[in-house]
C-alpha positions as CSV (number, residue, x, y, z in Angstrom):
1,M,6.2,40.0,-19.7
2,T,6.2,40.9,-16.1
3,L,7.8,42.6,-13.2
4,N,9.7,40.4,-10.7
5,F,11.4,40.7,-7.4
6,V,14.9,39.4,-6.8
7,A,14.1,37.9,-3.3
8,G,11.1,35.7,-4.0
9,A,8.5,34.7,-6.6
10,T,6.3,37.1,-8.5
11,F,3.1,37.7,-6.5
12,V,-0.1,36.4,-8.0
13,G,-3.2,38.6,-7.4
14,V,-6.9,37.9,-7.0
15,G,-8.4,41.0,-8.6
16,I,-8.1,43.9,-11.0
17,P,-8.4,47.3,-9.1
18,G,-9.9,50.4,-10.6
19,L,-9.5,50.1,-14.4
20,L,-12.7,48.5,-15.4
21,G,-15.6,50.8,-15.1
22,K,9.9,64.5,-2.0
23,K,12.3,66.0,-0.8
24,R,15.3,63.7,-1.6
25,S,16.7,61.8,1.4
26,V,20.0,60.0,1.3
27,C,20.6,57.0,3.6
28,K,23.7,56.8,5.6
29,P,25.9,54.0,4.1
30,S,25.9,50.7,5.9
31,A,29.2,49.0,6.7
32,R,28.7,46.6,3.8
33,T,27.7,49.4,1.4
34,S,30.7,51.5,2.4
35,R,33.0,49.4,0.3
36,H,30.9,50.1,-2.8
37,L,30.8,53.9,-2.1
38,G,34.5,53.9,-1.4
39,V,34.1,55.4,2.1
40,R,36.9,54.8,4.5
41,T,38.0,56.4,7.7
42,R,41.3,56.9,9.4
43,A,42.5,58.4,12.7
44,E,44.6,61.5,12.4
45,S,45.8,63.0,15.7
46,K,42.6,63.3,17.8
47,E,40.1,63.6,14.9
48,T,38.8,61.1,12.3
49,L,38.5,62.1,8.7
50,A,36.1,60.6,6.2
51,V,37.8,60.1,2.8
52,K,35.4,59.7,-0.1
53,E,36.5,58.1,-3.3
54,K,34.5,58.1,-6.5
55,A,31.7,55.6,-6.5
56,D,31.3,53.2,-9.4
57,I,28.0,52.3,-11.1
58,G,29.4,48.9,-11.9
59,A,29.3,48.1,-8.2
60,L,25.5,47.8,-8.5
61,G,26.0,44.2,-9.9
62,E,27.6,43.2,-6.6
63,I,24.6,44.2,-4.4
64,D,21.6,42.1,-3.6
65,D,19.7,44.4,-1.2
66,L,17.3,47.2,-2.1
67,F,18.5,49.6,0.5
68,E,22.1,49.2,-0.4
69,A,21.4,49.7,-4.1
70,R,19.6,52.9,-3.2
71,E,22.5,54.0,-1.1
72,L,24.9,53.5,-4.0
73,L,22.7,55.3,-6.5
74,D,22.0,58.1,-4.0
75,G,25.7,58.5,-3.5
76,L,26.3,58.7,-7.2
77,F,23.6,61.3,-7.4
78,E,25.2,63.4,-4.7
79,Q,28.6,63.1,-6.5
80,G,26.9,64.5,-9.6
81,D,27.5,61.4,-11.7
82,L,23.8,60.7,-12.0
83,K,21.3,63.4,-12.9
84,K,18.1,61.4,-13.5
85,W,18.1,58.8,-10.7
86,N,14.9,59.2,-8.5
87,K,14.1,62.4,-10.4
88,Q,10.4,62.0,-10.8
89,K,8.4,63.4,-7.9
90,L,5.2,61.5,-7.1
91,S,2.0,62.9,-5.6
92,V,-1.1,60.7,-5.7
93,R,-4.4,62.2,-6.6
94,P,-7.8,60.8,-7.7
95,V,-8.0,60.0,-11.4
96,S,-11.3,59.3,-13.1
97,I,-11.8,56.8,-15.9
98,P,-12.8,59.5,-18.4
99,E,-9.6,61.5,-17.5
100,L,-7.5,58.4,-18.1
101,K,-9.1,57.8,-21.5
102,M,-8.9,61.4,-22.6
103,N,-5.4,62.2,-21.5
104,A,-3.6,58.9,-22.0
105,R,-5.9,56.7,-24.2
106,L,-5.8,54.1,-21.4
107,D,-8.6,51.8,-20.2
108,A,-9.0,48.1,-19.3
109,D,-9.1,47.1,-23.0
110,S,-6.0,49.0,-24.1
111,L,-4.0,47.7,-21.1
112,G,-4.9,44.1,-21.9
113,L,-7.0,43.5,-18.8
114,T,-10.1,42.0,-20.4
115,Q,-10.8,38.7,-22.1
116,K,-9.0,40.0,-25.2
117,N,-5.8,39.2,-23.4
118,A,-6.6,35.5,-23.6
119,I,-7.0,35.4,-27.4
120,D,-3.8,33.5,-28.0
121,L,-4.8,30.7,-25.7
122,K,-8.3,30.5,-27.2
123,L,-6.9,30.5,-30.7
124,A,-4.4,27.8,-29.8
125,S,-7.2,25.7,-28.3
126,F,-9.3,26.1,-31.4
127,V,-6.5,25.2,-33.7
128,V,-5.4,22.1,-31.7
129,I,-8.8,20.6,-30.9
130,G,-10.4,21.6,-34.2
131,G,-7.5,20.6,-36.3
132,S,-7.0,17.2,-34.6
133,S,-10.7,16.4,-35.0
134,V,-10.6,17.2,-38.7
135,L,-7.5,15.1,-39.2
136,A,-9.0,12.2,-37.3
137,V,-12.0,12.2,-39.6
138,L,-9.8,12.4,-42.7
139,C,-7.8,9.5,-41.5
140,Q,-10.9,7.4,-41.2
141,A,-11.9,8.3,-44.7
142,I,-8.5,7.8,-46.3
143,F,-7.2,4.7,-44.5
144,S,-8.9,1.4,-43.8
145,G,-8.8,-1.3,-41.2
146,D,-6.6,-1.0,-38.1
147,L,-4.5,1.8,-39.6
148,A,-7.6,4.0,-39.8
149,Y,-8.5,3.4,-36.2
150,F,-4.9,3.7,-34.9
151,S,-4.2,7.0,-36.8
152,S,-7.5,8.6,-35.7
153,Y,-7.0,7.6,-32.0
154,L,-3.4,8.8,-32.2
155,I,-4.4,12.2,-33.6
156,G,-7.4,12.5,-31.2
157,G,-4.9,12.0,-28.3
158,V,-3.2,15.3,-29.2
159,S,-6.2,17.3,-28.1
160,I,-6.5,15.3,-24.9
161,A,-2.8,15.9,-24.2
162,F,-3.3,19.6,-24.9
163,L,-6.2,19.9,-22.4
164,A,-4.3,17.8,-19.8
165,V,-1.2,20.1,-20.0
166,G,-3.4,23.2,-19.9
167,S,-5.2,22.1,-16.8
168,T,-2.2,20.6,-14.8
169,A,0.7,22.8,-16.0
170,P,-0.6,25.9,-17.7
171,G,2.8,27.6,-17.5
172,L,4.2,25.0,-20.0
173,L,1.4,25.7,-22.4
174,T,1.8,29.4,-22.1
175,A,5.6,29.1,-22.7
176,L,4.9,27.0,-25.8
177,I,2.4,29.6,-27.2
178,T,4.8,32.4,-26.4
179,T,7.6,30.6,-28.3
180,I,5.3,30.1,-31.3
181,S,4.2,33.8,-31.2
182,A,7.8,35.0,-31.0
183,N,8.6,33.1,-34.2
184,L,5.5,34.0,-36.1
185,R,4.9,37.6,-35.2
186,P,7.6,40.1,-36.3
187,D,6.5,42.7,-33.7
188,F,6.6,40.3,-30.7
189,K,10.3,40.8,-29.7
190,E,10.0,44.6,-30.1
191,R,6.8,44.7,-28.0
192,L,8.5,42.5,-25.3
193,I,11.5,44.9,-25.1
194,L,9.3,48.0,-25.0
195,H,7.3,46.5,-22.1
196,E,10.4,45.7,-20.0
197,A,12.0,49.0,-20.9
198,G,8.9,50.7,-19.5
199,H,9.4,48.9,-16.2
200,F,13.1,49.7,-16.1
201,L,12.9,53.4,-16.9
202,A,10.0,54.1,-14.5
203,G,11.9,52.3,-11.8
204,Y,15.0,54.3,-12.3
205,L,13.2,57.6,-12.4
206,C,11.0,56.8,-9.4
207,G,13.8,55.5,-7.1
208,V,13.2,51.7,-7.6
209,P,16.5,50.3,-8.8
210,V,16.6,47.3,-11.2
211,K,18.7,44.3,-10.4
212,K,18.5,42.5,-13.8
213,Y,16.4,42.2,-16.8
214,D,15.7,39.4,-19.4
215,V,14.3,39.8,-22.9
216,N,14.1,36.1,-23.7
217,P,10.5,35.4,-24.8
218,I,10.1,32.6,-22.2
219,T,11.9,34.1,-19.2
220,T,11.3,37.8,-19.9
221,G,11.0,40.2,-17.0
222,V,12.5,43.0,-15.1
223,T,13.7,42.1,-11.6
224,I,13.9,44.9,-9.0
225,F,15.9,44.6,-5.8
226,G,14.2,42.7,-3.0
227,G,15.6,42.1,0.5
228,K,13.5,42.9,3.5
229,F,11.5,45.4,1.6
230,L,9.8,42.7,-0.5
231,T,9.9,39.7,1.9
232,E,9.1,40.6,5.5
233,D,7.3,43.8,4.7
234,V,5.1,42.3,2.0
235,S,4.3,39.2,4.0
236,Q,3.4,41.2,7.1
237,G,1.3,43.7,5.2
238,R,3.3,46.9,6.0
239,I,4.3,48.3,2.6
240,S,4.4,52.1,3.0
241,R,2.3,54.4,0.9
242,A,5.4,56.0,-0.5
243,D,6.8,52.7,-1.7
244,V,3.4,51.7,-3.2
245,N,3.3,55.0,-5.1
246,A,6.6,54.2,-6.8
247,L,5.7,50.6,-7.4
248,S,2.3,51.5,-8.9
249,V,4.1,53.5,-11.6
250,V,6.7,50.8,-12.2
251,A,4.2,48.0,-12.4
252,L,2.0,49.8,-15.0
253,A,4.8,51.3,-17.1
254,G,5.2,48.0,-19.0
255,P,1.7,47.8,-20.5
256,V,1.5,51.5,-20.9
257,A,4.7,51.5,-23.0
258,E,2.9,49.0,-25.3
259,V,-0.1,51.2,-25.5
260,I,2.0,54.2,-26.5
261,K,3.6,52.3,-29.4
262,Y,0.8,49.9,-30.5
263,G,-2.4,51.3,-29.0
264,Q,-3.0,48.0,-27.3
265,A,-1.1,46.1,-24.6
266,E,-0.8,42.3,-24.4
267,G,1.2,41.9,-21.2
268,G,-0.8,43.8,-18.6
269,M,-2.7,41.2,-16.6
270,A,0.3,39.8,-14.6
271,D,1.5,43.3,-13.8
272,L,-1.9,44.3,-12.5
273,N,-2.1,41.1,-10.4
274,L,1.2,42.0,-8.8
275,L,0.1,45.5,-8.1
276,Q,-3.1,44.3,-6.5
277,N,-1.1,42.2,-4.1
278,L,0.9,45.2,-3.0
279,L,-2.2,47.4,-2.6
280,V,-3.9,45.0,-0.2
281,R,-0.7,44.9,1.9
282,T,-0.2,48.6,2.3
283,K,0.0,50.2,5.7
284,P,-2.1,52.1,6.6
285,P,-4.6,50.0,4.6
286,L,-6.1,51.4,1.4
287,L,-9.9,51.3,1.0
288,S,-11.4,49.7,-2.1
289,K,-11.9,53.1,-3.7
290,E,-8.4,54.2,-2.8
291,Q,-7.0,51.1,-4.5
292,Q,-8.9,52.0,-7.7
293,D,-7.7,55.6,-7.5
294,Q,-4.1,54.4,-6.9
295,T,-4.3,52.1,-9.9
296,R,-5.7,54.7,-12.3
297,W,-3.2,57.3,-11.0
298,G,-0.3,54.8,-11.5
299,A,-1.4,54.2,-15.1
300,L,-1.6,58.0,-15.8
301,M,1.7,58.7,-14.1
302,A,3.4,55.9,-16.0
303,Y,2.1,57.4,-19.3
304,T,3.3,60.9,-18.2
305,V,6.8,59.6,-17.3
306,L,7.3,57.7,-20.5
307,K,6.1,60.6,-22.7
308,K,8.2,63.1,-20.7
309,Y,11.4,61.0,-20.9
310,S,10.8,59.6,-24.4
311,A,14.4,60.2,-25.5
312,E,15.7,58.3,-22.4
313,F,13.2,55.5,-23.2
314,E,14.4,55.2,-26.8
315,A,18.0,55.1,-25.6
316,L,17.1,52.4,-23.1
317,V,15.3,50.3,-25.6
318,E,18.3,50.4,-27.9
319,A,20.6,49.3,-25.0
320,M,18.3,46.5,-23.9
321,T,17.9,45.3,-27.5
322,A,21.7,45.0,-27.5
323,K,21.4,43.1,-24.2
324,K,23.8,45.6,-22.4
325,S,24.5,45.4,-18.7
326,I,22.5,47.3,-16.1
327,A,25.3,49.8,-15.7
328,D,25.3,50.5,-19.5
329,C,21.5,50.8,-19.5
330,I,21.7,53.4,-16.8
331,K,24.4,55.2,-18.7
332,A,22.2,55.2,-21.8
333,I,19.4,56.8,-19.7
334,E,21.7,59.4,-18.3
335,Q,23.3,60.3,-21.6
336,A,20.1,60.7,-23.6
């Protein structure tokens, strides 16, 4: 369960910041985006008239660039078709750990950022290694001769293969554990959808449009628009403070949605790693304390947004459960 970017791989971070201890502007449509907004010009005598046709939310599926997606949604907002797009105003302030706990019941444990988050992997290791050892001993006791040796060695090889896969291709092991969890735990699919719906809704309300989403247990994720914003700007370390503010809320809205429902998140570590990579690339740079404040503020703001727009969140969860299109998901938010 994680947040992805359409132009490039998910960023992998090196630390966990801060949780352990607008006046609306509308971009002028580009030439490419004009066809989505339905803007055309024509010469009439000595003057040129701009003729605006009604924009279509379905055109979002034809766009690959963040700025063009924002232009389209801003255009729909100006037409009056969208009321909630980029509606949430963001203003960063210092947030203390006690405030975060008191007002939102959020801390490192509840957001799944401590060792508790690795319990599935530890349990799987215990079951595989312990189980294969017991079975190997039983084979020695039950069988005799070559069959006893062959069966015990064969079963013992299972634990060796498990460790080999875990050390060389941990993603495969994680996918296997996720698949087993999805089939054994009745709440797993609901938790997954709640997590991704949190990313989706926060993005929509904070002006970060979603390109696609996936609620398959193996490939789950919400992908936001990329383009230059998340390729050149990230690699060269010049993400603006305003963009980081929005992405802080979006990144943390997934695990926060889990906390609101279950009191404990399981998919928070990847999102915090991604956020950390953005925070260290912000221009002007953020000091260590500012990164901690930004992370805590993002978690509190995500909680505030999801509680304030709870009806929209429920409508979005229903739409995503039915695997509806991005346009239909946006309609569900707007009509709630």
